[in-house]
C-alpha positions as CSV (number, residue, x, y, z in Angstrom):
1,M,26.5,-17.8,-19.4
2,K,26.7,-16.7,-15.7
3,K,26.4,-13.1,-16.7
4,L,23.3,-13.9,-18.7
5,L,21.7,-15.4,-15.6
6,L,22.7,-12.6,-13.3
7,L,21.2,-9.9,-15.4
8,P,17.5,-11.0,-15.1
9,M,18.0,-11.8,-11.4
10,F,19.4,-8.3,-10.8
11,A,16.5,-6.8,-12.7
12,M,14.0,-8.8,-10.6
13,L,15.7,-7.6,-7.4
14,L,15.5,-4.0,-8.4
15,S,11.9,-4.3,-9.5
16,S,10.9,-5.9,-6.2
17,C,12.7,-3.2,-4.2
18,T,10.9,-0.5,-6.3
19,N,7.6,-2.3,-5.8
20,D,8.1,-2.5,-2.0
21,S,8.9,1.2,-1.9
22,Y,5.8,1.9,-4.0
23,C,3.7,-0.2,-1.7
24,D,5.0,1.4,1.4
25,E,4.3,4.9,-0.1
26,E,0.7,3.9,-1.0
27,L,0.1,2.4,2.5
28,A,1.5,5.6,4.1
29,K,-0.8,7.8,1.9
30,L,-3.8,5.6,2.9
31,E,-3.0,6.0,6.6
32,V,-2.9,9.8,6.2
33,L,-6.3,9.7,4.5
34,R,-7.7,7.5,7.2
35,S,-6.4,9.9,9.9
36,K,-8.0,12.9,8.1
37,G,-11.2,11.0,7.8
38,W,-11.3,10.3,11.5
39,T,-10.7,14.0,12.2
40,N,-13.6,14.9,9.9
41,C,-16.0,12.4,11.5
42,N,-15.9,14.2,14.9
43,G,-16.3,10.8,16.6
44,G,-19.4,9.7,14.7
45,K,-19.6,5.9,14.9
46,A,-21.3,5.5,11.5
47,C,-18.7,7.7,9.9
48,V,-15.8,6.0,11.5
49,A,-17.2,2.6,10.5
50,K,-17.5,3.7,6.9
51,I,-13.9,5.0,6.8
52,E,-12.6,1.8,8.4
53,S,-14.5,-0.3,5.8
54,A,-13.1,1.7,2.9
55,Y,-9.7,1.7,4.5
56,Q,-9.6,-2.1,4.8
57,K,-10.8,-2.6,1.2
58,K,-8.2,-0.2,-0.2
59,R,-5.4,-1.6,2.0
60,Q,-6.2,-5.2,0.9
61,E,-6.2,-4.0,-2.8
62,I,-2.8,-2.4,-2.3
63,L,-1.4,-5.5,-0.6
64,N,-2.8,-7.8,-3.3
65,N,-1.1,-5.7,-6.0
66,C,2.2,-5.7,-4.2
67,N,2.5,-9.4,-3.5
């Protein structure tokens, strides 16, 4: 009986680790895109504001899917 209970718990642990890894990768990719966007803006306030808005929306979407 104990083995039957441990198997689903082990599977959950592995899936959560994989999910965390996936989330970290997605957030890292998003940071790279944000950085490239800032570079392409050449300091324009409207451009930076648009990138920040899109960044916050996508970041929240990733975090919602990961939790």
